[in-house]
ROZA-661730 format. One record per residue (C-alpha): z, x, y; residue in three letters. Coordinates in steps of 0.1 Angstrom, whole numbers, plus 5000, padded with zeros to 4 digits. Last residue first. Example, Ala and Ser with C-alpha at 12.3 -4.5 7.8 and 13.67 -1.06 7.14 Angstrom:
507151374989SER507851234955ALA
***
This chain:
843713651434UNK843113321418UNK845813161439UNK848412951423UNK848512571431UNK851612501450UNK854612371430UNK854611991425UNK857311831447UNK861011791447UNK861311961413UNK864311801395UNK862211621370UNK860711951357UNK864212101351UNK864812421371UNK867612271393UNK869512171362UNK869812531351UNK871312641384UNK873612341386UNK875012431352UNK876012771366UNK874813121358UNK871013111365UNK869613461374UNK867513491342UNK866213131349UNK864813221383UNK861613421376UNK860713271342UNK861312921355UNK859312981387UNK856313121369UNK856612841344UNK856212581372UNK853312771388UNK851412771355UNK852412411346UNK851112241377UNK853611951379UNK852811581375UNK856011501355UNK854011461323UNK852511811329UNK856011961332UNK857111781301UNK854111921283UNK854712281293UNK858512271287UNK858212111253UNK855312331242UNK857412631252UNK860412511231UNK858212431201UNK856512771203UNK859912941203UNK860912751172UNK857712841154UNK858013211165UNK861513231152UNK860413071119UNK857813341115UNK854013381115UNK853013051131UNK849812891119UNK846112791127UNK845712981161UNK842612781171UNK842812451153UNK846612461159UNK845912461197UNK844112131195UNK846811981173UNK849512101197UNK847711951227UNK847211621207UNK850911571198UNK851711431233UNK848811181229UNK850511061197UNK853711021217UNK852010801242UNK850010611216UNK853110481200UNK852010121202UNK852609781218UNK855009911244UNK858709831242UNK860309801276UNK859509421277UNK862109351250UNK862109061225UNK858409001220UNK857709371214UNK860109331185UNK857309161165UNK856109491151UNK859409591137UNK859909281116UNK856209281106UNK856009641093UNK855809541056UNK853409251063UNK851009461084UNK851109741059UNK850509501030UNK847509351049UNK846009691056UNK846609801020UNK844909491007UNK842009551030UNK841709901017UNK841709770982UNK844609850958UNK846509530968UNK843709300956UNK843409020982UNK844508670973UNK848308730977UNK848008841014UNK845508571026UNK847908281025UNK850708451045UNK848408661069UNK846708371087UNK849908201098UNK851308541107UNK848308621129UNK848508281145UNK852108331154UNK851308681168UNK848608531190UNK850808241202UNK853608501210UNK851308721231UNK850508501261UNK853608291270UNK856308491253UNK854508811264UNK854608691300UNK858408641299UNK859008981283UNK856709151308UNK858508991337UNK861809151325UNK860109481318UNK858309491352UNK854709361353UNK851609581354UNK851109561316UNK851209191313UNK847509101316UNK846409401296UNK848909301268UNK847008971263UNK843909171254UNK845909391231UNK847009081212UNK843508961211UNK842509291195UNK845109221168UNK843508891161UNK840009041159UNK841209321136UNK842709061112UNK839408861112UNK837309171106UNK839509281077UNK839408931061UNK835608911066UNK835209251048UNK837409121020UNK834908831016UNK831809031022UNK832609280994UNK830309580993UNK829109561029UNK830009921037UNK833609851028UNK835210181038UNK834710161075UNK835909801076UNK839009891057UNK839610191080UNK839509961110UNK841909721093UNK844410011087UNK843910131123UNK845009791137UNK848409831119UNK848710181133UNK847910061168UNK850509781165UNK853310041162UNK856809941151UNK860209901168UNK863610011154UNK866509891175UNK869410141172UNK873010061180UNK874210101145UNK871910311123UNK869410121102UNK866410251121UNK867510611114UNK867310531077UNK863810381081UNK862410681100UNK861410881069UNK859610571057UNK856610651079UNK855410321094UNK854810441130UNK857710501154UNK859610331182UNK863410391186UNK865010161211UNK868610221221UNK871510441209UNK871210821204UNK874211021192UNK872211231169UNK868511191176UNK867311531164UNK869611541134UNK868911191122UNK865211251129UNK865411551105UNK867611391078UNK864811141068UNK862911421052UNK859711591066UNK861111941060UNK860512291073UNK861612181108UNK860112261143UNK861112051173UNK858911941202UNK860311751232UNK858411541257UNK860311401287UNK858511151309UNK861510951322UNK859910661341UNK857310641314UNK859810611286UNK860910921265UNK858911121240UNK859911281207UNK857811521187UNK858511671153UNK856511971142UNK856412001104UNK856312251076UNK853612261049UNK853412521021UNK850612781021UNK853013071029UNK855212990999UNK858712861007UNK862213001001UNK862513161035UNK859513091058UNK857113371066UNK853813191069UNK854712891089UNK852212591087UNK852812301110UNK852011941099UNK852511661124UNK855411441134UNK856011121155UNK858810981175UNK859110741205UNK862410731223UNK864110461245UNK867710451256UNK867210711284UNK870410901276UNK868811061245UNK866111211267UNK868411341293UNK870511521267UNK867411661251UNK866111791284UNK869411971290UNK869212141256UNK865512231263UNK866512391296UNK869212601279UNK866612711253UNK864312851280UNK865013221271UNK864413161234UNK860913061240UNK860313351263UNK861713591237UNK859313451211UNK856413451236UNK857113811245UNK857213921208UNK853813751203UNK852313931233UNK853514261219UNK852114191185UNK848814091202UNK848514441214UNK848414491252UNK845614731264UNK844614661299UNK841114751312UNK840114401322UNK837914371291UNK840914471271UNK842914181286UNK840213941273UNK840414091239UNK844214051237UNK843913701250UNK841613631221UNK844213771197UNK846913571213UNK845213241206UNK843913021235UNK845012661231UNK844812591269UNK848312461275UNK850312641248UNK848312961245UNK846813021280UNK849912871296UNK852213111277UNK850113421285UNK849913331322UNK853613241324UNK854613571309UNK852413761333UNK853813581363UNK857413641352UNK856614011348UNK856114171315UNK856714551314UNK859814491295UNK863214661300UNK864914321300UNK862814021292UNK863113741318UNK864514001342UNK867814001360UNK867614181394UNK868014551392UNK871314661407UNK871214861439UNK872015231434UNK875115451436UNK875615781418UNK879115911409UNK881616151424UNK879816451440UNK882816511462UNK880916641493UNK877216541490UNK878316181480UNK875616021459UNK872815771465UNK870015641443UNK867015451456UNK866015161434UNK862215121431UNK860914821412UNK857214901409UNK855114581404UNK851814681389UNK848714481399UNK846014281382UNK843514051400UNK842213741384UNK838413731384UNK837013571416UNK835313241410UNK833013131438UNK832612761446UNK829712681469UNK829912481501UNK826712401520UNK827112321557UNK824412201581UNK825112241618UNK825112061651UNK823412041684UNK823012401694UNK820812421725UNK817412591724UNK816512821753UNK813512681773UNK810112851767UNK808112531772UNK806412471739UNK807812741716UNK811412651724UNK813512961724UNK816213041698UNK813613211676UNK813713531696UNK817513551692UNK817213531654UNK818213211639UNK821613181622UNK822813191586UNK826613231590UNK828813301559UNK832213151564UNK834813231537UNK837012931529UNK840412951511UNK840912681484UNK843612431495UNK841012181507UNK839812101472UNK836012101468UNK834311771477UNK833111561447UNK829411551440UNK828011201434UNK828310911411UNK830310611418UNK833410551396UNK832910361364UNK835410091357UNK836310071320UNK835409941285UNK832309731289UNK831109851323UNK832209761358UNK830509971386UNK832810131411UNK835210061439UNK838710041426UNK840009701416UNK842409511437UNK844809291417UNK844408921423UNK843408831387UNK841808501388UNK843008411353UNK839608271343UNK837808591354UNK840308811335UNK840008591305UNK836208621305UNK836409001309UNK838909031281UNK836908801259UNK833809021263UNK835909331255UNK837309161224UNK833909051213UNK832609411218UNK835509531195UNK834709271168UNK831009331170UNK831609711167UNK833609641136UNK830709421122UNK828309711129UNK830709951112UNK830909731081UNK827209691079UNK826310051083UNK825910201118UNK823510071144UNK826109921167UNK828810141180UNK832210221166UNK835410181186UNK837910351163UNK836710691175UNK836610971149UNK832810961146UNK831411011112UNK831011321089UNK834311391073UNK836311081083UNK833310861075UNK832711041042UNK836410981034UNK836110611042UNK833010581021UNK834710760992UNK837710540995UNK835710220994UNK833710350964UNK837010420946UNK838110060951UNK834709940939UNK835110160907UNK838510000901UNK836909660903UNK834209760878UNK836909910855UNK838909590857UNK835809380850UNK834909610820UNK838409580807UNK838309200810UNK834909190793UNK836209400764UNK839209160761UNK836908860761UNK834609020735UNK837609100713UNK838908750716UNK835408610707UNK835308850677UNK838708720664UNK837708360669UNK834508420649UNK836408580621UNK838908300620UNK836108040617UNK834508230589UNK837808250570UNK838207870574UNK834707800562UNK835007990529UNK832708270519UNK834008530543UNK831408760558UNK831609120546UNK828809080521UNK826508950548UNK827009280567UNK825809480537UNK822609270537UNK821508970516UNK817608930510UNK
***
């Protein structure tokens, strides 16, 4: 019996053929749309797995066995590199003396045991002696002779003592003419007419900028000691202290730009009362770090992340600028006299993220990510063998050891890049490696260039730890002052100084500085030796 559908069919053969072709074309188009949606779903699944790992997983890039498939393969890649490192070191017959300890996969472990307490800590002798009646031999009644002693050292923490410094200035006048009053001038103070001494300012600054202790917690700690200092007062002190050290920051910037090598990075910094911006908007803290022989670390606040910021911060700089792949540095890299180098750690991180996001969903792309990661790890393996050399020797050794690895990486990248979907995590890792390639290979041209920007990223870490505790800055003045104090504290630490004792000296002597030589004498690099460790009482 004919149906309604049969009535719609053409009666001639040509019409029937055209209908079939139309339906086949529609089915093919539907299939393509379904495949595209399925592929897009796989991309989204990758990002979901990566976000879950960032939220709940370990932050380390060196993952352990026992995780999902992608993580297990990543662990295999890292373990493989470590094993290769040990084998290559054995083959090379490295003559460097290793410290005593037990060799493990990633480092040399020092022997276990209690470390002796530092010699600079004062000792208080507590004698536990026998009674006189017990100093006689029970067998023959002969007096016992002292043959030695056993000593147990315990560390006792005495709470910091508080005292008031009374600046007394006797006043004198002539009893006959009564013309004027004479008194010795008060030495310049870090904050005039303030009750904050240099030691107290240094204590509050180190607690916040070195130890990440917010001012409201310091306020509560002071209350427990019987001292009431509102956090608003502490905040005002920090702003004025940050402004006080500005001449030192200016000199540090001149020294940094003169080194010919700068690493740059930036991180978000929220400022509540910023003109023209809502309190929830992002501002940024920009960080610059010099070479190891000139360990200068500078922090700068700016409401923008635009390319104009590094241009302003590095005005007049010529030499090597090493950054990650953020496009805000591209314009600076095109300036005359600047060699723009890239970061291999960021390239490696993209492949690590690809492995974390795959979860075994696409073995082929997973294999590409694993292979790329393995080649980059071989580059780091070669770097271990050249790290101790001088820059000239490092360039020569890299040409011998690192160039073949980089050549192999490029030869692998070219055919793989067009075959991997660019929206996937592996595709993004390959595209990043390809886009940064001209900057990445500059490590072969100059031995002063490290493989990565880990040094400046490590300089950002103290600020990030502190930001988790105090969350934001209230005003622009406070943000700029914090940047100055972070600069001074981290540069002092990089120079091997004890930051508390160093800031005490800065706050005590900086108000009296009048000549350029006075300011230069307070720079961390000009300290002849680390300041003595401050006493607890």
